[in-house]
C-alpha positions as CSV (number, residue, x, y, z in Angstrom):
1,X,0.0,0.0,0.0
2,X,1.1,3.5,-0.7
3,X,0.4,6.0,2.1
4,X,1.0,9.7,1.9
5,X,1.6,10.8,5.4
6,X,2.2,14.4,6.7
7,X,4.9,15.3,9.1
8,X,2.7,14.9,12.1
9,X,1.5,11.4,11.2
10,X,5.1,10.3,10.6
11,X,6.1,11.8,14.0
12,X,3.4,9.8,15.7
13,X,4.5,6.6,14.0
14,X,8.1,7.3,15.0
15,X,7.0,7.8,18.6
16,X,5.1,4.5,18.5
17,X,8.2,2.8,17.0
18,X,10.3,4.2,19.8
19,X,8.0,2.7,22.4
20,X,6.8,6.1,23.7
21,X,3.1,5.7,23.0
22,X,0.0,4.1,24.5
23,X,-3.4,3.5,22.9
24,X,-6.8,2.7,24.2
25,X,-8.3,-0.6,23.2
26,X,-11.4,0.6,21.4
27,X,-13.0,1.0,18.0
28,X,-12.0,4.7,18.1
29,X,-8.6,4.6,19.9
30,X,-7.1,7.5,21.7
31,X,-3.3,7.9,21.7
32,X,-0.9,9.2,24.4
33,X,2.8,10.0,23.7
34,X,5.2,10.4,26.6
35,X,2.1,10.2,28.9
36,X,0.4,13.2,27.2
37,X,-2.8,12.9,25.1
38,X,-2.1,13.4,21.4
39,X,-3.5,16.8,20.4
40,X,-4.6,15.3,17.0
41,X,-6.7,12.4,17.9
42,X,-8.2,12.3,14.4
43,X,-4.8,11.7,13.0
44,X,-4.2,8.9,15.5
45,X,-7.5,7.3,14.7
46,X,-6.8,7.5,10.9
47,X,-3.5,5.7,11.4
48,X,-5.2,3.0,13.5
49,X,-8.0,2.6,10.9
50,X,-5.4,2.5,8.1
51,X,-3.8,-0.5,9.9
52,X,-0.5,1.2,10.8
53,X,-0.7,0.9,14.5
54,X,-2.4,-1.4,17.1
55,X,-2.4,-2.3,20.8
56,X,0.7,-4.3,21.6
57,X,-1.0,-6.4,24.4
58,X,-4.4,-7.6,25.3
59,X,-6.5,-5.6,27.7
60,X,-10.0,-4.6,28.7
61,X,-12.0,-2.5,26.3
62,X,-11.1,1.2,26.9
63,X,-7.9,0.4,28.8
64,X,-4.6,2.1,28.0
65,X,-2.0,-0.3,26.7
66,X,1.3,0.1,24.8
67,X,1.0,0.8,21.1
68,X,3.0,-0.8,18.4
69,X,3.4,-0.5,14.7
70,X,2.0,-3.1,12.4
71,X,4.1,-4.5,9.6
72,X,2.4,-1.9,7.3
73,X,3.4,0.9,9.8
74,X,7.0,-0.2,9.7
75,X,6.9,-0.3,5.9
76,X,5.7,3.3,5.6
77,X,8.6,4.5,7.9
78,X,11.2,2.5,5.9
């Protein structure tokens, strides 16, 4: 797949790749970076819906868990 990502979206993916992000386990996930809520939740949700990030571990619905990149997420950063 070919994704055209802006600087902010790439920065979010880099933060996730560096292990600095958490995501809620939900249909419309929220994202925190370095413990702070992401100011552009719509971008975070677009990345999740595009299949570029996911929760790294199981958890209850709505709980905060570490975020990780999917193989597609790693590919767009490569």
